[in-house]
C-alpha positions in Angstrom: -12.9 -40.5 67.6 -10.5 -38.8 69.9 -10.5 -36.5 72.9 -9.7 -32.8 72.8 -9.9 -30.2 75.5 -13.4 -28.8 76.4 -14.1 -25.5 74.5 -17.3 -24.0 75.8 -18.2 -20.6 77.3 -20.3 -19.4 80.2 -23.9 -18.4 79.6 -26.7 -16.7 81.6 -30.0 -18.3 82.5 -33.4 -16.7 82.5 -35.8 -17.4 85.3 -39.5 -16.7 85.6 -40.8 -15.6 88.9 -44.4 -14.4 89.7 -46.1 -12.5 86.9 -43.0 -10.5 85.8 -39.7 -12.0 84.5 -36.6 -11.7 86.6 -33.4 -12.1 84.6 -30.9 -14.0 86.6 -27.4 -12.7 86.7 -25.2 -15.9 86.5 -21.7 -16.4 87.7 -19.5 -19.5 87.2 -16.3 -20.9 85.8 -15.5 -20.1 82.1 -14.7 -23.9 81.6 -15.6 -27.1 83.3 -12.4 -29.0 82.5 -8.8 -28.0 82.4 -5.4 -29.7 82.0 -2.3 -28.3 83.6 1.3 -29.6 83.8 3.3 -30.0 87.0 5.2 -26.9 88.0 2.8 -24.5 86.5 0.5 -21.9 88.2 -3.1 -22.7 87.2 -5.1 -19.5 86.5 -8.8 -20.3 86.6 -11.3 -17.7 85.3 -14.6 -17.0 87.1 -17.0 -15.0 84.9 -20.2 -13.0 85.2 -22.5 -13.2 82.2 -23.2 -9.5 82.4 -21.6 -6.5 84.1 -22.6 -5.6 87.6 -22.5 -2.1 89.3 -21.5 -3.8 92.6 -18.7 -6.1 93.7 -19.5 -9.8 93.5 -17.7 -12.1 95.9 -17.6 -15.9 95.9 -16.2 -18.6 98.1 -14.6 -21.7 96.7 -13.2 -24.9 97.9 -10.7 -27.4 96.5 -11.2 -31.2 96.7 -8.4 -33.7 95.9 -9.4 -36.7 93.9 -6.2 -38.6 93.1 -4.2 -35.4 93.6 -3.7 -34.2 97.2 -4.0 -30.6 98.6 -0.7 -29.2 99.7 1.1 -32.2 98.4 0.3 -31.9 94.7 -1.4 -28.4 94.5 -1.6 -25.3 96.7 -4.3 -22.7 96.8 -2.9 -19.1 96.3 -6.2 -17.1 96.6 -7.2 -18.3 100.0 -10.7 -19.5 99.3 -12.3 -16.2 98.2 -12.4 -14.1 95.1 -14.1 -10.9 94.0 -15.3 -9.6 90.7 -15.0 -5.9 90.9 -17.9 -3.6 89.9 -17.8 -2.9 86.2 -15.7 -6.1 85.6 -16.8 -9.4 84.1 -14.2 -11.8 85.6 -11.6 -12.6 88.2 -9.0 -15.4 88.7 -8.4 -18.2 91.1 -4.7 -19.1 91.3 -3.5 -22.6 92.2 0.2 -23.7 92.2 0.8 -27.2 90.8 3.8 -28.7 92.6 6.6 -30.1 90.5 7.9 -33.4 91.9 10.4 -35.8 90.5 8.1 -38.9 90.6 6.7 -40.7 87.6 2.9 -40.7 88.2 -0.3 -41.3 86.3 -2.6 -38.3 85.7 -4.1 -36.9 88.9 -7.1 -34.8 89.3 -8.8 -32.4 91.7 -12.0 -30.2 91.6 -12.8 -26.6 92.5 -16.3 -25.8 93.7 -17.9 -22.3 93.8 -20.4 -21.3 96.5 -22.0 -18.4 98.3 -22.2 -15.6 95.6 -22.7 -12.3 97.3 -23.1 -8.7 96.2 -21.4 -6.3 98.6 -21.5 -9.0 101.2 -25.2 -9.8 101.0 -27.4 -12.0 98.8 -28.8 -10.3 95.7 -32.0 -11.1 94.0 -31.3 -12.8 90.7 -27.6 -13.5 91.4 -27.0 -17.2 91.1 -24.3 -19.8 90.4 -24.5 -20.9 86.7 -24.3 -24.5 85.6 -20.5 -24.2 85.7 -20.1 -24.1 89.4 -17.6 -27.0 89.5 -14.3 -27.3 87.6 -12.4 -30.6 87.1 -8.6 -30.2 86.8 -6.2 -32.9 85.5 -2.5 -32.6 86.4 -0.2 -33.9 83.7 3.0 -35.5 84.9 6.2 -34.0 83.3 8.5 -37.0 84.1 9.3 -39.7 81.6 7.3 -42.8 82.2 9.4 -45.5 83.8 9.1 -49.0 82.4 10.9 -50.5 85.4 8.6 -49.3 88.3 5.9 -52.0 88.9 4.2 -50.6 92.0 4.9 -47.2 93.7 1.9 -47.4 96.0 0.3 -44.1 94.9 -3.4 -45.1 95.1 -5.7 -47.2 97.3 -6.6 -49.6 94.5 -3.8 -51.9 95.6 -5.2 -52.3 99.1 -7.6 -55.2 99.8 -6.8 -55.9 103.4 -7.7 -53.8 106.5 -4.2 -54.4 107.9 -2.7 -52.3 105.0 -2.9 -48.5 104.7 -1.1 -45.9 102.6 1.1 -43.4 104.5 2.4 -40.1 103.2 6.1 -39.5 104.0 7.6 -36.0 104.0 11.3 -35.3 103.6 11.3 -34.3 107.3 9.8 -37.5 108.5 11.8 -40.1 110.5 10.6 -42.5 107.8 12.2 -40.6 105.0 13.5 -42.9 102.3 17.0 -42.9 100.9 17.5 -40.1 98.3 13.8 -39.0 98.8 13.3 -35.4 97.6 9.5 -35.1 97.6 6.5 -36.5 99.3 6.5 -40.2 99.1 3.5 -42.6 99.6 4.4 -46.0 101.1 2.4 -49.1 101.9 2.2 -49.6 105.7 1.5 -53.0 107.2 -0.1 -52.5 110.7 1.2 -54.5 113.7 -0.3 -58.0 113.7 0.2 -61.3 115.5 0.1 -63.2 112.2 2.2 -63.1 109.0 0.8 -60.5 106.5 0.4 -61.3 102.8 0.3 -58.6 100.1 -0.5 -59.6 96.5 -0.6 -57.4 93.4 -2.5 -58.9 90.5 -1.9 -57.4 87.0 -4.9 -56.6 84.8 -2.5 -57.0 81.9 0.1 -59.7 82.3 3.7 -58.4 82.4 6.7 -59.2 80.3 9.8 -59.4 82.5 12.1 -61.1 80.1 14.7 -58.3 80.1 14.8 -58.1 83.9 17.3 -59.9 86.2 15.7 -59.2 89.6 12.8 -57.5 91.5 13.7 -55.0 94.2 11.8 -52.9 96.7 12.4 -50.9 99.9 11.5 -52.3 103.3 11.3 -50.7 106.7 10.8 -53.0 109.7 12.5 -55.4 112.1 12.1 -58.6 110.1 13.8 -58.2 106.6 15.4 -61.6 106.8 11.9 -63.3 107.0 10.4 -61.8 103.9 9.1 -64.3 101.3 8.4 -63.4 97.7 6.8 -65.4 95.0 5.8 -64.7 91.4 2.8 -66.2 89.5 3.6 -66.8 85.8 2.5 -69.0 82.9 4.1 -72.4 83.3 5.5 -73.7 80.0 5.8 -77.2 81.5 2.0 -77.5 81.7 -0.6 -77.8 79.0 -2.9 -75.0 78.0 -6.2 -74.9 79.9 -9.4 -76.0 78.1 -11.6 -73.9 80.4 -13.9 -71.3 78.9 -13.4 -67.5 79.0 -13.0 -66.3 82.5 -14.8 -63.0 83.7 -12.1 -60.6 85.0 -14.0 -57.2 85.0 -17.6 -56.0 84.7 -19.9 -53.1 85.2 -23.6 -54.3 85.5 -24.9 -50.7 86.0 -27.3 -52.1 88.6 -27.2 -49.0 90.9 -30.1 -47.1 92.2 -31.7 -44.4 90.0 -29.7 -41.2 90.1 -26.5 -42.9 91.5 -23.3 -41.6 89.9 -21.1 -43.7 87.6 -18.4 -45.8 89.3 -15.5 -43.3 89.2 -12.9 -46.1 89.7 -13.9 -47.4 86.3 -15.2 -44.5 84.2 -14.4 -40.9 83.3 -17.1 -38.7 81.7 -15.7 -36.8 78.7 -17.0 -33.3 78.2 -17.3 -30.6 75.5 -17.9 -30.4 71.8 -14.4 -31.8 71.0 -14.3 -29.5 67.9 -16.3 -32.3 66.2 -14.2 -35.1 67.6 -12.5 -35.6 64.3 -15.8 -36.4 62.6 -17.7 -33.1 62.3 -20.1 -34.3 65.1 -22.5 -31.7 66.5 -23.2 -32.9 70.1 -22.0 -31.2 73.3 -21.0 -34.0 75.7 -22.1 -33.2 79.3 -22.4 -35.0 82.6 -25.8 -33.6 83.3 -27.9 -36.2 85.2 -30.6 -36.0 82.6 -28.1 -36.9 79.9 -26.2 -39.7 81.6 -27.8 -41.7 84.4 -28.6 -45.1 85.9 -32.3 -45.8 85.3 -32.7 -47.9 88.5 -33.6 -50.9 86.4 -30.1 -52.3 85.8 -29.1 -50.0 83.0 -27.0 -47.0 82.2 -28.7 -44.5 79.8 -27.0 -42.0 77.5 -29.5 -39.6 76.2 -29.2 -37.3 73.2 -31.5 -34.3 73.2 -32.1 -31.1 71.3 -31.2 -27.8 72.9 -33.6 -24.8 72.7 -33.0 -22.6 69.7 -32.2 -19.6 71.9 -29.4 -21.4 73.8 -26.3 -19.4 74.5 -24.1 -22.5 74.7 -21.4 -22.1 72.1 -19.9 -25.0 70.1 -17.3 -25.0 67.4 -19.9 -24.6 64.7 -21.9 -21.8 66.5 -24.8 -22.2 69.0 -24.8 -25.8 70.3 -27.8 -27.8 68.9 -27.6 -31.1 70.9 -26.4 -32.6 74.1 -25.3 -36.2 74.7 -22.8 -38.4 76.7 -19.5 -40.1 76.3 -17.6 -42.2 78.9 -14.2 -43.9 78.9 -12.1 -46.2 81.1 -8.8 -44.4 80.1 -6.1 -44.6 82.8 -8.5 -46.7 84.9 -9.4 -50.0 83.3 -7.4 -51.5 80.4 -7.4 -54.8 78.6 -4.8 -56.6 76.6 -6.5 -59.4 74.7 -9.7 -61.1 75.9 -13.5 -61.1 75.1 -15.1 -57.7 75.5 -18.8 -57.8 75.6 -21.8 -55.5 76.1 -25.5 -55.9 76.1 -27.2 -52.8 74.8 -30.3 -51.2 73.2 -29.5 -48.7 70.5 -31.0 -45.3 69.6 -32.8 -44.9 66.3 -33.3 -42.3 63.6 -31.4 -40.2 61.2 -28.2 -38.6 62.6 -27.7 -40.7 65.7 -24.5 -42.7 66.1 -24.1 -45.0 69.2 -20.7 -46.7 69.5 -18.9 -49.3 71.7 -15.2 -49.3 71.0 -11.6 -49.6 72.2 -8.7 -47.2 71.9 -5.0 -47.9 72.4 -3.6 -46.7 75.8 -0.7 -45.1 74.1 -3.1 -42.6 72.4 -1.6 -39.6 74.2 1.9 -40.3 73.2 1.5 -41.6 69.6 -1.9 -40.1 68.7 -4.7 -41.6 66.6 -4.6 -43.7 64.4 -1.1 -45.0 65.5 -2.6 -46.0 68.8 -5.1 -48.3 67.0 -8.8 -48.4 67.5 -11.2 -51.5 67.6 -14.8 -50.7 67.0 -16.8 -53.4 68.6 -20.2 -52.0 67.5 -21.2 -48.9 65.6 -24.6 -48.1 64.2 -25.8 -45.1 62.2 -29.5 -44.3 62.5 -30.4 -44.5 58.8 -29.4 -48.2 59.0 -31.8 -49.5 61.8 -31.0 -53.2 61.3 -27.2 -53.0 60.5 -24.1 -52.7 62.7 -20.4 -52.3 61.8 -17.3 -53.8 63.3 -14.1 -52.0 62.2 -10.4 -51.4 63.1 -8.3 -48.3 62.5 -4.6 -48.0 62.4 -1.8 -46.2 60.5 -2.5 -46.4 56.8 -6.0 -47.9 57.3 -8.0 -45.3 59.2 -11.3 -43.5 58.6 -13.1 -44.9 55.6 -10.1 -47.1 54.9 -10.5 -49.1 58.1 -11.1 -52.9 57.4 -14.7 -53.5 58.3 -17.6 -55.9 58.2 -21.3 -55.7 59.0 -24.0 -57.8 60.7 -27.8 -57.6 60.2 -31.0 -58.4 62.1 -33.5 -60.6 60.2 -37.1 -59.9 59.3 -37.0 -56.2 59.4 -36.1 -56.0 63.1 -34.3 -52.9 64.4 -31.5 -52.7 66.9 -33.5 -50.0 68.7 -36.4 -52.4 69.4 -34.6 -54.6 72.0 -31.4 -55.4 73.7 -28.7 -57.3 71.8 -25.2 -58.5 72.7 -22.1 -57.2 70.9 -18.6 -58.6 71.4 -15.1 -59.0 70.1 -12.7 -61.8 71.0 -9.2 -60.3 70.7 -6.2 -62.6 70.8 -2.6 -62.2 69.5 -2.8 -61.7 65.7 -6.6 -62.2 65.5 -9.8 -60.2 66.3 -13.3 -61.8 65.9 -16.6 -59.9 66.0 -19.9 -61.4 67.4 -23.5 -60.4 67.4 -25.7 -62.2 69.9 -23.0 -64.9 70.2 -22.7 -65.5 66.5 -19.4 -64.7 64.8 -19.7 -62.5 61.7 -16.1 -61.2 61.1 -12.5 -62.3 61.6 -9.4 -60.0 61.1 -5.7 -61.0 61.0 -2.6 -59.1 60.1 -2.6 -60.6 56.6 -6.0 -58.9 56.0 -4.6 -55.4 56.4 -3.7 -53.2 53.5 -0.2 -53.9 52.0 2.7 -52.2 53.7 0.7 -51.4 56.9 1.3 -52.8 60.4 -0.8 -54.5 63.0 -1.0 -52.2 66.1 -3.3 -54.4 68.3 -0.6 -56.0 70.6 -0.7 -53.6 73.5 -3.4 -52.6 76.1 -6.5 -50.7 75.1 -9.3 -48.9 77.1 -13.1 -48.8 76.6 -15.3 -46.0 75.3 -19.1 -45.7 75.0 -20.7 -42.7 73.4 -23.8 -41.5 71.6 -22.8 -39.0 68.9 -25.3 -36.8 67.0 -24.4 -35.9 63.4 -21.1 -36.3 61.7 -19.7 -36.8 58.2 -20.6 -40.5 58.2 -24.1 -40.8 59.7 -25.2 -37.4 58.4 -27.2 -34.9 60.5 -30.7 -35.0 62.1 -33.5 -33.9 59.9 -37.3 -33.5 60.2 -37.7 -37.3 60.7 -35.3 -37.4 63.7 -37.1 -37.7 67.0 -35.7 -36.4 70.3 -34.7 -37.4 72.8 -33.0 -40.7 71.8 -31.5 -43.2 74.3 -28.5 -45.5 74.1 -29.2 -48.0 76.9 -26.4 -50.2 78.3 -27.3 -53.2 80.4 -23.7 -54.3 81.1 -20.1 -54.3 79.9 -17.9 -57.4 80.7 -14.3 -58.3 80.0 -13.1 -62.0 79.9 -9.7 -63.6 79.5 -8.7 -67.1 78.4 -7.4 -68.9 81.4 -3.7 -69.9 81.3 -2.1 -72.6 83.3 0.1 -70.8 85.9 2.4 -71.8 88.7 3.6 -69.9 91.7 7.4 -69.7 91.8 8.9 -69.0 95.2 12.0 -66.8 95.1 14.8 -66.1 97.6 15.3 -62.5 98.6 18.5 -60.8 99.8 18.6 -57.8 102.1 21.0 -54.8 102.5 20.5 -51.9 104.8 20.9 -48.4 103.4 23.6 -46.2 105.0 22.3 -43.9 107.8 18.8 -45.3 107.4 16.5 -48.0 108.7 15.3 -48.8 105.2 16.5 -52.1 103.6 16.8 -52.8 99.9 15.3 -56.2 99.2 16.5 -57.8 96.0 15.0 -60.9 94.5 16.9 -62.5 91.6 14.8 -64.0 88.8 17.3 -66.5 87.3 15.2 -69.5 88.5 12.3 -68.5 86.2 12.5 -69.6 82.6 12.4 -67.0 79.8 9.0 -68.3 78.8 7.6 -67.8 82.3 9.0 -64.3 82.5 7.2 -63.4 79.3 3.8 -63.8 81.1 3.9 -62.7 84.8 0.4 -62.5 86.3 1.2 -61.3 89.8 3.7 -61.1 92.6 3.2 -61.6 96.3 5.1 -60.5 99.4 4.7 -62.2 102.8 5.9 -60.4 105.9 6.5 -61.9 109.3 4.3 -61.1 112.2 5.5 -57.9 113.9 4.6 -55.8 116.9 5.6 -52.7 115.0 4.6 -51.1 111.7 6.3 -52.3 108.6 6.6 -50.4 105.3 7.4 -51.2 101.7 7.7 -49.0 98.7 8.8 -48.7 95.1 8.8 -52.2 93.7 10.7 -52.3 90.4 12.3 -54.7 88.0 16.1 -54.2 87.6 19.3 -55.5 86.2 21.9 -56.7 88.7 25.2 -54.9 88.9 
């Protein structure tokens, strides 16, 4: 199970009006998802489904998501494009700026609107289903292991006294050696000391670092207080139960979109997603939706036989849904649990699983995969719990199964599926009862355990594939995979807050100060498990700014 770029083509739509049919002429993007690397010029194709004897003009707009217009990407076509008479397509051009910063993937969207024929509306001319395009910008810098926080997104802000500020190279606030736009954390003027804390979803290992450093702009550098929260080896381990640290209860109103801070909807046929699957994943609101009763629904349905949607095997047969927390929510050990009601019938394959966050750099199966729950429709009362890694992937993945008693089927009701994942051990549970344990010694000989780094979540409902087989005359459409909740827990550790003593030095020809905080007072065991850091700034009548916190070695 792995992601590939969307490979679909534009199609026309037939509309019926009155007593005689009017065939709609459809225009839209040729794809709904693209990836582009910094420094490239993105060429986006807009297509008609059939030739026109008149010019077709369209307006379009660009909306930054994580990426920012003018700072990360620039429109070169000025908001309007024309498909000339006798032509099928035109191109929107967008420059992707090349900066020198190490960043996570950023995205933006392009929306089409107002299709006209020679400047006026034309009967039967409409926007197709591909009127919006999502673009992901791939960073071309090497990921830095030393930068802890560069204040590039609002997720770090939990206080109204904090805002993010974009700094250009011409700004009076320009940082030392700044060459591109920089985003900094701004602390607004206040009569009270201000406290900023950054909690890590995955605890950090700072054993190889000698100090923390960050840039500070303000009038009170000597009053900065820094502390680190870390596991305390002098105290005993907590006996408390698992602690909830993240959840999505899917309790939104009917029709409400997914929480985009948590989830990304994956699209396309994925060329079979490595398993010869037959579904086309979409974000259509009839395919993926909150039901208004506290659940998320993934619906697999059959397409009309005369569809013009193309998949890798020919005309697409089925639609379904797949979502992931990649680059948004990760976990490194813990209890990962979901309450779900499964689909039923030959050829359906609901799955709840984890994939290593290094997937893009090392690829599958070297990233590791933990399947919390998989069910194939021909086994209505049986689920599988499996891992995949180098030398034990696909059908060789160590696996176990669990059953429902007395002929019950997983499609009849909700059940709870979970893994408890700790260092050198993974345990699988059905409805709170453990049915499988896996340790490194259980792997095939001469293979390695690859479950010691962060993973992200995926939920999907596949249709067909080499393992479950394909729908047949007994398969009933539509089928729903219904998710009540997903929750992530951790085992509490006994921590202590360790106050540290910063030093300050002002940069030449600048009002920025480099704040350095030696770590020699923390033991090696404590630095192995750092949970958060906090910075307290003195009350100030002017704005204060901080940026680029990193772990360093001292000269």
